[in-house]
C-alpha positions as a LaTeX table, in Angstrom:
\begin{tabular}{lrrr}
\hline
Residue & $x$ (\AA) & $y$ (\AA) & $z$ (\AA) \\
\hline
Met1 & $-15.30$ & 9.65 & $-10.51$ \\
Thr2 & $-17.76$ & 7.97 & $-8.16$ \\
Glu3 & $-19.44$ & 9.75 & $-5.27$ \\
Thr4 & $-17.46$ & 7.79 & $-2.69$ \\
Thr5 & $-14.19$ & 8.70 & $-4.43$ \\
Lys6 & $-15.13$ & 12.38 & $-4.46$ \\
Thr7 & $-15.98$ & 12.21 & $-0.76$ \\
Val8 & $-12.70$ & 10.49 & 0.13 \\
Phe9 & $-10.67$ & 13.11 & $-1.72$ \\
Glu10 & $-12.66$ & 15.99 & $-0.25$ \\
Lys11 & $-12.82$ & 14.81 & 3.37 \\
Tyr12 & $-10.58$ & 11.81 & 4.03 \\
Glu13 & $-7.50$ & 12.01 & 1.82 \\
Ile14 & $-5.22$ & 12.30 & 4.86 \\
Arg15 & $-5.57$ & 9.32 & 7.22 \\
Lys16 & $-2.65$ & 9.46 & 9.64 \\
Thr17 & $-3.68$ & 10.66 & 13.09 \\
Lys18 & $-6.04$ & 8.70 & 15.31 \\
Lys19 & $-8.74$ & 11.33 & 14.74 \\
Gln20 & $-8.34$ & 11.22 & 10.96 \\
Lys21 & $-8.45$ & 7.43 & 10.93 \\
Thr22 & $-11.52$ & 7.37 & 13.15 \\
Ala23 & $-13.36$ & 9.74 & 10.80 \\
Phe24 & $-12.48$ & 7.52 & 7.83 \\
Ile25 & $-13.51$ & 4.35 & 9.67 \\
Glu26 & $-16.89$ & 5.88 & 10.48 \\
Tyr27 & $-17.35$ & 6.83 & 6.83 \\
Val28 & $-16.55$ & 3.30 & 5.65 \\
Gln29 & $-18.95$ & 1.87 & 8.22 \\
Thr30 & $-21.68$ & 4.15 & 6.88 \\
Val31 & $-21.03$ & 3.12 & 3.28 \\
Ala32 & $-21.00$ & $-0.55$ & 4.24 \\
Lys33 & $-24.28$ & $-0.26$ & 6.14 \\
Glu34 & $-25.97$ & 1.61 & 3.29 \\
Asn35 & $-24.99$ & $-1.21$ & 0.94 \\
Gly36 & $-26.10$ & $-4.03$ & 3.21 \\
Tyr37 & $-22.70$ & $-5.28$ & 4.41 \\
Ala38 & $-21.63$ & $-6.41$ & 7.85 \\
Cys39 & $-18.67$ & $-4.32$ & 9.00 \\
Thr40 & $-16.36$ & $-4.82$ & 11.97 \\
Val41 & $-13.28$ & $-2.99$ & 13.21 \\
Glu42 & $-10.57$ & $-5.30$ & 14.54 \\
Ser43 & $-8.15$ & $-3.77$ & 17.03 \\
Asp44 & $-5.04$ & $-5.08$ & 18.73 \\
Lys45 & $-2.61$ & $-3.98$ & 21.44 \\
Lys46 & $-0.51$ & $-2.04$ & 18.91 \\
Ser47 & $-3.37$ & 0.39 & 18.17 \\
Val48 & $-4.04$ & $-1.23$ & 14.80 \\
Arg49 & $-7.58$ & $-0.85$ & 13.50 \\
Asn50 & $-8.38$ & $-3.00$ & 10.47 \\
Ile51 & $-11.78$ & $-2.52$ & 8.81 \\
Val52 & $-13.28$ & $-5.88$ & 7.80 \\
Ile53 & $-16.34$ & $-6.03$ & 5.55 \\
Gly54 & $-18.01$ & $-9.33$ & 4.81 \\
Ser55 & $-16.77$ & $-12.69$ & 6.05 \\
Pro56 & $-13.12$ & $-13.64$ & 5.39 \\
Glu57 & $-13.99$ & $-17.15$ & 6.61 \\
Lys58 & $-16.74$ & $-17.71$ & 4.03 \\
Ala59 & $-15.38$ & $-15.67$ & 1.14 \\
Lys60 & $-13.64$ & $-17.31$ & $-1.79$ \\
Val61 & $-11.51$ & $-14.24$ & $-2.48$ \\
Ile62 & $-10.37$ & $-11.38$ & $-0.23$ \\
Tyr63 & $-9.74$ & $-7.88$ & $-1.57$ \\
Thr64 & $-7.58$ & $-5.51$ & 0.47 \\
Ala65 & $-5.96$ & $-2.07$ & 0.55 \\
His66 & $-4.14$ & $-0.14$ & 3.26 \\
Tyr67 & $-5.75$ & 3.11 & 4.34 \\
Asp68 & $-3.05$ & 4.73 & 6.50 \\
Thr69 & $-1.13$ & 7.71 & 5.14 \\
Cys70 & 2.66 & 7.91 & 4.86 \\
Pro71 & 4.79 & 10.84 & 6.07 \\
Val72 & 5.76 & 13.41 & 3.44 \\
Met73 & 9.34 & 13.00 & 2.26 \\
Pro74 & 11.78 & 15.13 & 0.23 \\
Phe75 & 12.39 & 12.16 & $-2.09$ \\
Pro76 & 9.99 & 9.63 & $-3.65$ \\
Asn77 & 9.84 & 5.96 & $-2.81$ \\
Phe78 & 11.10 & 4.70 & $-6.17$ \\
Ile79 & 10.06 & 1.10 & $-6.89$ \\
Thr80 & 11.06 & $-1.13$ & $-9.83$ \\
Pro81 & 9.25 & $-4.45$ & $-9.20$ \\
Lys82 & 11.00 & $-6.34$ & $-12.02$ \\
Asn83 & 14.45 & $-4.89$ & $-11.35$ \\
Phe84 & 15.34 & $-5.55$ & $-7.73$ \\
Leu85 & 18.95 & $-4.41$ & $-8.18$ \\
Ile86 & 17.84 & $-0.92$ & $-9.28$ \\
Tyr87 & 15.42 & $-0.76$ & $-6.35$ \\
Leu88 & 18.16 & $-1.82$ & $-3.92$ \\
Leu89 & 20.70 & 0.66 & $-5.30$ \\
Tyr90 & 18.17 & 3.48 & $-5.03$ \\
Gln91 & 17.40 & 2.59 & $-1.41$ \\
Leu92 & 21.12 & 2.51 & $-0.62$ \\
Leu93 & 21.64 & 5.88 & $-2.32$ \\
Val94 & 18.79 & 7.45 & $-0.34$ \\
Thr95 & 20.16 & 5.94 & 2.88 \\
Val96 & 23.61 & 7.41 & 2.26 \\
Ile97 & 22.47 & 10.87 & 1.14 \\
Phe98 & 19.62 & 11.51 & 3.55 \\
Met99 & 20.68 & 9.48 & 6.59 \\
Leu100 & 24.39 & 8.65 & 6.82 \\
Val101 & 25.77 & 11.90 & 5.39 \\
Pro102 & 23.78 & 14.13 & 7.83 \\
Ala103 & 24.59 & 11.81 & 10.75 \\
Phe104 & 28.34 & 11.80 & 10.01 \\
Ala105 & 28.30 & 15.56 & 9.41 \\
Met106 & 26.68 & 16.16 & 12.81 \\
Gln107 & 29.19 & 13.83 & 14.44 \\
Tyr108 & 32.14 & 15.64 & 12.85 \\
Leu109 & 30.78 & 19.07 & 13.80 \\
Ser110 & 30.05 & 18.04 & 17.38 \\
Gln111 & 33.49 & 16.45 & 17.69 \\
Met112 & 35.11 & 19.77 & 16.74 \\
Ile113 & 32.93 & 21.68 & 19.21 \\
Phe114 & 33.55 & 19.18 & 22.03 \\
Thr115 & 37.32 & 19.24 & 21.45 \\
Ala116 & 37.40 & 23.05 & 21.48 \\
Ala117 & 35.34 & 23.10 & 24.68 \\
Gly118 & 37.49 & 20.50 & 26.40 \\
Ile119 & 34.77 & 17.89 & 26.38 \\
Asp120 & 35.44 & 14.24 & 25.62 \\
Pro121 & 35.19 & 14.12 & 21.77 \\
Thr122 & 34.08 & 10.46 & 21.84 \\
Leu123 & 30.71 & 11.76 & 23.04 \\
Ser124 & 30.13 & 12.79 & 19.41 \\
Leu125 & 29.22 & 9.16 & 18.77 \\
Trp126 & 26.04 & 9.84 & 20.73 \\
Val127 & 25.31 & 12.76 & 18.39 \\
Phe128 & 25.70 & 10.42 & 15.40 \\
Glu129 & 23.25 & 7.90 & 16.87 \\
Ile130 & 20.73 & 10.54 & 17.95 \\
Thr131 & 20.81 & 12.15 & 14.50 \\
Leu132 & 20.39 & 8.81 & 12.76 \\
Phe133 & 17.46 & 7.71 & 14.92 \\
Ser134 & 15.84 & 11.14 & 14.58 \\
Ile135 & 15.90 & 10.81 & 10.79 \\
Leu136 & 14.49 & 7.28 & 11.01 \\
Phe137 & 11.71 & 8.51 & 13.29 \\
Phe138 & 10.87 & 11.30 & 10.84 \\
Ile139 & 10.75 & 8.85 & 7.93 \\
Met140 & 8.27 & 6.61 & 9.76 \\
Phe141 & 6.28 & 9.03 & 11.90 \\
Gly142 & 6.80 & 12.50 & 10.41 \\
Pro143 & 4.08 & 14.91 & 9.17 \\
Ala144 & 1.50 & 13.34 & 6.86 \\
Asn145 & 1.77 & 13.65 & 3.13 \\
Lys146 & $-1.18$ & 15.82 & 2.08 \\
His147 & $-1.23$ & 14.32 & $-1.41$ \\
Thr148 & $-2.08$ & 10.62 & $-1.47$ \\
Ala149 & $-3.83$ & 10.08 & $-4.78$ \\
Asn150 & $-1.80$ & 7.01 & $-5.65$ \\
Asp151 & $-0.54$ & 5.90 & $-2.21$ \\
Asn152 & $-3.03$ & 4.77 & $-1.20$ \\
Thr153 & $-6.22$ & 6.69 & $-1.83$ \\
Ser154 & $-6.31$ & 4.83 & $-5.14$ \\
Gly155 & $-6.46$ & 1.46 & $-3.39$ \\
Val156 & $-8.99$ & 2.69 & $-0.85$ \\
Thr157 & $-11.35$ & 4.08 & $-3.48$ \\
Ala158 & $-10.94$ & 0.98 & $-5.67$ \\
Leu159 & $-11.99$ & $-1.15$ & $-2.70$ \\
Leu160 & $-14.99$ & 1.06 & $-1.96$ \\
Asp161 & $-16.08$ & 1.08 & $-5.62$ \\
Leu162 & $-15.71$ & $-2.69$ & $-5.79$ \\
Met163 & $-17.66$ & $-3.23$ & $-2.60$ \\
Ile164 & $-20.57$ & $-1.12$ & $-3.88$ \\
Ala165 & $-20.53$ & $-2.51$ & $-7.43$ \\
Met166 & $-20.32$ & $-6.18$ & $-6.42$ \\
Pro167 & $-23.54$ & $-7.93$ & $-7.55$ \\
Glu168 & $-25.79$ & $-9.15$ & $-4.74$ \\
Glu169 & $-25.43$ & $-12.79$ & $-5.78$ \\
Leu170 & $-21.60$ & $-12.63$ & $-5.48$ \\
Arg171 & $-21.23$ & $-10.70$ & $-2.23$ \\
Ala172 & $-21.10$ & $-13.76$ & 0.02 \\
Asn173 & $-18.03$ & $-14.93$ & $-1.91$ \\
Ala174 & $-15.99$ & $-11.77$ & $-1.39$ \\
Ala175 & $-14.58$ & $-9.99$ & 1.65 \\
Phe176 & $-13.01$ & $-6.53$ & 1.80 \\
Val177 & $-10.34$ & $-5.46$ & 4.27 \\
Phe178 & $-8.87$ & $-1.99$ & 4.82 \\
Phe179 & $-5.49$ & $-2.50$ & 6.51 \\
Asp180 & $-4.07$ & $-0.06$ & 9.02 \\
Cys181 & $-0.36$ & 0.68 & 9.63 \\
Glu182 & 1.09 & $-0.58$ & 6.36 \\
Glu183 & 3.48 & 2.35 & 6.24 \\
Thr184 & 5.06 & 1.41 & 9.58 \\
Gly185 & 5.95 & $-2.13$ & 8.54 \\
Leu186 & 2.86 & $-4.08$ & 7.38 \\
Val187 & 1.63 & $-4.11$ & 10.97 \\
Gly188 & $-2.09$ & $-4.19$ & 10.16 \\
Ser189 & $-1.87$ & $-7.02$ & 7.65 \\
Ser190 & 0.35 & $-8.98$ & 10.07 \\
Ala191 & $-2.33$ & $-8.72$ & 12.75 \\
Phe192 & $-5.03$ & $-9.81$ & 10.30 \\
Ala193 & $-2.93$ & $-12.74$ & 9.02 \\
Lys194 & $-2.36$ & $-13.92$ & 12.58 \\
Lys195 & $-6.03$ & $-13.73$ & 13.49 \\
His196 & $-7.52$ & $-15.11$ & 10.27 \\
Lys197 & $-5.65$ & $-18.31$ & 9.41 \\
Glu198 & $-8.14$ & $-19.08$ & 6.63 \\
Ala199 & $-6.88$ & $-16.01$ & 4.74 \\
His200 & $-3.80$ & $-18.07$ & 3.81 \\
Leu201 & $-5.97$ & $-20.67$ & 2.05 \\
Lys202 & $-7.57$ & $-18.39$ & $-0.55$ \\
Pro203 & $-6.43$ & $-15.66$ & $-2.95$ \\
Leu204 & $-5.91$ & $-12.26$ & $-1.35$ \\
Val205 & $-5.79$ & $-9.42$ & $-3.89$ \\
Asn206 & $-4.15$ & $-6.29$ & $-2.51$ \\
Phe207 & $-4.61$ & $-2.90$ & $-4.23$ \\
Asp208 & $-1.70$ & $-0.61$ & $-3.38$ \\
Cys209 & $-0.81$ & 2.39 & $-5.57$ \\
Val210 & $-3.04$ & 1.58 & $-8.54$ \\
Ser211 & $-3.69$ & 4.96 & $-10.18$ \\
Asp212 & $-0.42$ & 6.36 & $-11.57$ \\
Gly213 & 0.60 & 4.45 & $-14.69$ \\
Asn214 & $-1.12$ & 2.40 & $-17.35$ \\
His215 & 0.75 & $-0.87$ & $-16.76$ \\
Ile216 & $-1.12$ & $-2.96$ & $-14.19$ \\
Leu217 & 1.10 & $-5.48$ & $-12.45$ \\
Phe218 & $-0.20$ & $-8.54$ & $-10.59$ \\
Ala219 & 2.70 & $-9.73$ & $-8.43$ \\
Met220 & 1.84 & $-13.22$ & $-7.20$ \\
Arg221 & 3.41 & $-15.09$ & $-4.34$ \\
Lys222 & 4.50 & $-18.63$ & $-5.17$ \\
Asp223 & 1.38 & $-20.31$ & $-3.77$ \\
Ala224 & $-0.87$ & $-17.97$ & $-5.78$ \\
Val225 & 0.39 & $-19.17$ & $-9.16$ \\
Thr226 & $-2.59$ & $-21.48$ & $-9.47$ \\
Tyr227 & $-4.77$ & $-18.39$ & $-9.97$ \\
Ala228 & $-2.76$ & $-16.98$ & $-12.90$ \\
Ser229 & $-5.17$ & $-18.19$ & $-15.57$ \\
Met230 & $-8.14$ & $-16.83$ & $-13.63$ \\
Leu231 & $-6.46$ & $-13.44$ & $-13.33$ \\
Lys232 & $-5.72$ & $-13.41$ & $-17.04$ \\
Glu233 & $-9.35$ & $-14.19$ & $-17.82$ \\
Ala234 & $-10.72$ & $-11.64$ & $-15.34$ \\
Phe235 & $-8.36$ & $-8.78$ & $-16.24$ \\
Pro236 & $-7.87$ & $-8.77$ & $-20.04$ \\
Glu237 & $-5.73$ & $-5.81$ & $-21.03$ \\
Asn238 & $-7.10$ & $-3.08$ & $-23.29$ \\
Glu239 & $-5.90$ & 0.13 & $-24.94$ \\
Ser240 & $-6.02$ & 1.96 & $-21.62$ \\
Cys241 & $-4.50$ & $-0.65$ & $-19.31$ \\
Lys242 & $-1.71$ & $-3.10$ & $-20.07$ \\
Val243 & $-1.40$ & $-6.15$ & $-17.83$ \\
Glu244 & 1.46 & $-8.27$ & $-16.51$ \\
Ile245 & 0.83 & $-11.29$ & $-14.27$ \\
Leu246 & 4.06 & $-12.56$ & $-12.70$ \\
Ser247 & 5.25 & $-14.82$ & $-9.92$ \\
Lys248 & 8.98 & $-15.02$ & $-10.69$ \\
Gly249 & 11.48 & $-12.20$ & $-10.96$ \\
Val250 & 9.09 & $-9.74$ & $-9.35$ \\
Phe251 & 9.20 & $-7.90$ & $-6.03$ \\
Tyr252 & 6.49 & $-5.61$ & $-4.69$ \\
Pro253 & 6.69 & $-4.53$ & $-1.03$ \\
Ser254 & 3.14 & $-4.41$ & 0.30 \\
Asp255 & 0.59 & $-6.19$ & 2.49 \\
Gln256 & 0.10 & $-9.25$ & 0.23 \\
Ala257 & 3.55 & $-10.41$ & 1.38 \\
Lys258 & 1.98 & $-11.57$ & 4.66 \\
Phe259 & $-0.28$ & $-14.13$ & 2.95 \\
Lys260 & 0.67 & $-17.40$ & 1.27 \\
Lys261 & $-1.61$ & $-16.74$ & $-1.69$ \\
Gly262 & $-1.18$ & $-12.98$ & $-1.76$ \\
Ile263 & $-1.41$ & $-11.05$ & $-5.03$ \\
Gly264 & $-0.15$ & $-7.47$ & $-5.07$ \\
Val265 & $-1.66$ & $-5.09$ & $-7.62$ \\
Ala266 & 0.12 & $-1.89$ & $-8.66$ \\
Ala267 & 0.04 & 0.64 & $-11.49$ \\
Leu268 & 3.39 & 1.34 & $-13.10$ \\
Lys269 & 4.96 & 3.42 & $-15.82$ \\
Lys270 & 7.44 & 2.18 & $-18.42$ \\
Ser271 & 10.70 & 3.97 & $-19.15$ \\
Lys272 & 11.34 & 5.14 & $-22.71$ \\
His273 & 14.72 & 3.47 & $-22.79$ \\
Gly274 & 15.09 & $-0.05$ & $-21.53$ \\
Gly275 & 11.41 & $-0.70$ & $-20.91$ \\
Ile276 & 11.80 & $-0.65$ & $-17.11$ \\
Leu277 & 8.55 & $-0.66$ & $-15.15$ \\
Tyr278 & 8.70 & 1.80 & $-12.28$ \\
Met279 & 6.71 & 3.74 & $-9.71$ \\
Asp280 & 7.64 & 7.22 & $-8.54$ \\
Arg281 & 6.04 & 10.31 & $-6.93$ \\
Ile282 & 4.67 & 8.43 & $-3.90$ \\
His283 & 5.55 & 9.79 & $-0.43$ \\
Thr284 & 5.93 & 13.30 & $-1.92$ \\
Lys285 & 3.76 & 16.33 & $-2.71$ \\
His286 & 3.72 & 15.16 & $-6.34$ \\
Asp287 & 1.49 & 12.17 & $-5.59$ \\
Thr288 & $-1.53$ & 13.70 & $-7.35$ \\
Val289 & $-2.13$ & 11.45 & $-10.37$ \\
Tyr290 & $-5.40$ & 9.53 & $-10.33$ \\
Arg291 & $-6.28$ & 7.60 & $-13.50$ \\
Glu292 & $-9.96$ & 6.78 & $-13.24$ \\
Glu293 & $-9.51$ & 4.27 & $-16.07$ \\
Asn294 & $-7.38$ & 2.13 & $-13.76$ \\
Ile295 & $-9.97$ & 2.06 & $-10.99$ \\
Asp296 & $-12.76$ & 1.19 & $-13.41$ \\
Phe297 & $-10.59$ & $-1.54$ & $-14.96$ \\
Leu298 & $-9.78$ & $-3.09$ & $-11.60$ \\
Thr299 & $-13.35$ & $-2.87$ & $-10.32$ \\
Lys300 & $-14.82$ & $-4.66$ & $-13.32$ \\
Gly301 & $-12.01$ & $-7.21$ & $-13.35$ \\
Ala302 & $-12.40$ & $-8.02$ & $-9.67$ \\
Ile303 & $-16.12$ & $-8.64$ & $-10.16$ \\
Arg304 & $-15.28$ & $-11.04$ & $-12.98$ \\
Leu305 & $-12.67$ & $-12.74$ & $-10.79$ \\
Thr306 & $-15.21$ & $-13.17$ & $-7.98$ \\
Glu307 & $-17.65$ & $-14.71$ & $-10.44$ \\
Ile308 & $-14.97$ & $-17.09$ & $-11.72$ \\
Met309 & $-14.03$ & $-18.05$ & $-8.17$ \\
Ser310 & $-17.71$ & $-18.58$ & $-7.31$ \\
Asn311 & $-18.01$ & $-21.18$ & $-10.06$ \\
Thr312 & $-14.97$ & $-23.21$ & $-9.02$ \\
\hline
\end{tabular}
């Protein structure tokens, strides 16, 4: 584990409040300065603060990761990138159990109380709506998850390691962006995509949840298919990390979706029966798995990719 990774886990694993984010931003600025990089913080009216290192305009490849922390939840965000139907059914199940059932239960209970008290029972509809919106608010803005090893301390530390390890002669060809507010709807990456039009013209490699699982998935948007052979050359699988590079039949909800040539990178596990690739544990107290082999694999591969891109 690198020194920056140790520091992030010890001091900056939770990055949710304005104060926590500010402390992390200042740390990244220090690391960037110590390694000779130009670093800027881009803000917008929605209180987004993206950390931009290097020049996205001049770079041939942009590496990204979101640094904001999600709220802790009683259930994991279960993702199956190659099986959208399973993902959809899980989301529907969670919605019914943890949102609709409590909301309807509160409506039914309030209707009984209102009727007994001689109050208009139709007012219970307000109770349903208030309960539903309260649950939604908790899901998006509730207390921070204190365990973020995979989501997304793994992406943050991979980006820091890559930034430091990038050879001097390749640094002008790479830019590094730490996105804010991914957990509230890809807000940070949307702001960056709007401001930096050139980011749509080059590959953008987004590290999100890359430390829990030995199957590394590269989920490419349609316009990024041209880089498939370069990715295969830069990230050859080994005994520790298996690799899949896909553009069709794959769905991964993260910041790369905002860019025409976005490439989402995630670590996944494979089920014993059926061979389904999946991600679990994130958004819960069980998000504690950090495979250093994955970070090392991605760091070395990204350096190779930057070198390949520099020669094209």
